[in-house]
Structures are given as C-alpha cells and as structure tokens.
N, C-alpha and C positions, 0 to 999 in steps of 0.2 A: 543588418536588420536592427540591431539594437540602437544604432544611431538614428535610424528613422523613427523608431519608437520614442526615443528620448526627444528628438526634435518635435514630434507630434504632441507629446506630453507637455513640453515647454510651451508650444504655441497655445495649446488648450489652457494651460495655467495662466498665460498672459491674458487670453480672452476672458477668463473667468475672474481675473483679478486675484488669483490665489498668490499670496506673498511667498510661499515656499513651496517649490515643486514636490517636496517630500510629503506635504500635507495632502496633495492630489493623489500621490501614489498610495498613500496609506488608506484613503477612502475608496480608491478605484480597485485595489487588489487586497481583499481581506486575506489574512493568513489561513493556510490550509489547517483544518482541525485535525488534531492527533486522534487516532483511534482510542476508544474508551477502554478496550480490553487488551489482553496481551497480543504481541505482535511476534511474527516470525519474519526475519529478514532473509532475503534471497540475495546472496552475493558471492561471487567467485565460484559459481556452480555448487553452492552449499545452502542448505536451509539451516538457519541458526535461531534459536537452538534446534538441534536435531530431534529432541523429544521435549514435549511441553505437557505439563499436567494441569488440568483445569477442572472446574466444577461444571455440572450440568447447568445449561442456560448461558454459558460463557460464549462470547463472540470472539473468535480469533481472527486477526488480520494478517495476511501475508503481504509483504512490501517488496517489490522487485527493485533492489538497489544495484543490480548488475547492469552492465552495458548491453546486454543482449536479452532477447525475450525468453520467458520461462512460463510454465503452467504449474497449477497445483491440482492434482487429480487423486481422489481417494482410491486406494486399492479396491474397495468394494463399490466404487462409483457413487458413494453417498453424496460427494460434492465434486465439482469440477469447475475450474476457472476458465475464462477465455485466455488467449495468449496475452500475457502481461508485458508490456514494454517497460523500459526504465521508468522508475518512480510510480508505476501503476500498482493498484492494490486490489486484493480480493478478500472478502470477509465471509465467514460462515459461523453460524450459531449452532452449538452442539446441544441437542435436546435429550440425548440418551447416553447412558454411561457405556464405556467400552474403550477399546484401543482402535484408533483410526490411523492406519498406515497410509502414507501418500507419497507421491513421486511427481517429477516433472516429465510430462510426455514427450517433450522435445529432447530431454537428457535423462533417460531412465535410471542412470547411476545416481542421480540426485534423489534421496529419500528422506523422509522424516516421519514422525508420528506424534499424534495428539492423544493423550490419555485422559479420558473424561471420567471423573469420580462422581458418585451420587452425592447430592447436596449435603 
C-alpha cells in the first residue's frame, strides 16, 4: 500500500513540476495539532496519569496509544467516548468542580479520575 501511495505521489509531483517530493508531502498532509490542554494516555491497559488535577473550564484529551480499542466513561455518565481505536482521541471540558472517576467499558479494571478545582 505504501509503495502505491509513494508511486502516486511521485507521479503527481512530476506532473505538477514539484522539485522535491517532500515539498508535496508537506503541503498535502499538515501535521496533526496537539491538544491544547492536558492529556491522558491510554496504553498497555492503563490510563496515565491515573489521577489528573485541573481547573474548571479545562479540556482534557484522552489518546488511545494502545493496539486495541478502549473507551472513556465517567462513573456518573457525565461523559462517554465512542470506542477509540489506536491513535484516536476523546476530549471533554470540565465545567464544574468535583471528582470525576472514569473507566474503560471494554476493560472495567482500567480506571482513572479527574479532580476539578474551582478557578
């Protein structure tokens, strides 16, 4: 598959007169933007960090860096992600102070919490 994509990109570069195929790649595929707020990594059946403290109004992003799907579900159902495949993300903005425990509905032994402090 990569050979086909590379051959297609090379042919397009020749047709467009691009001197360096890397120039084409740079314009065709902009880099994914990093989340603005704190992140929780999902890897090896663990949420890391397991506990995260943030201020009200903070958006937290969970990133599945595992090879298998996971979810992020609040114990009180305040938030719930879809099933996240590898490298997919889920974000939630916390608007009220409190402790928000969460788990993976596919692997309930995976747990974590977000502690939200008033501004």
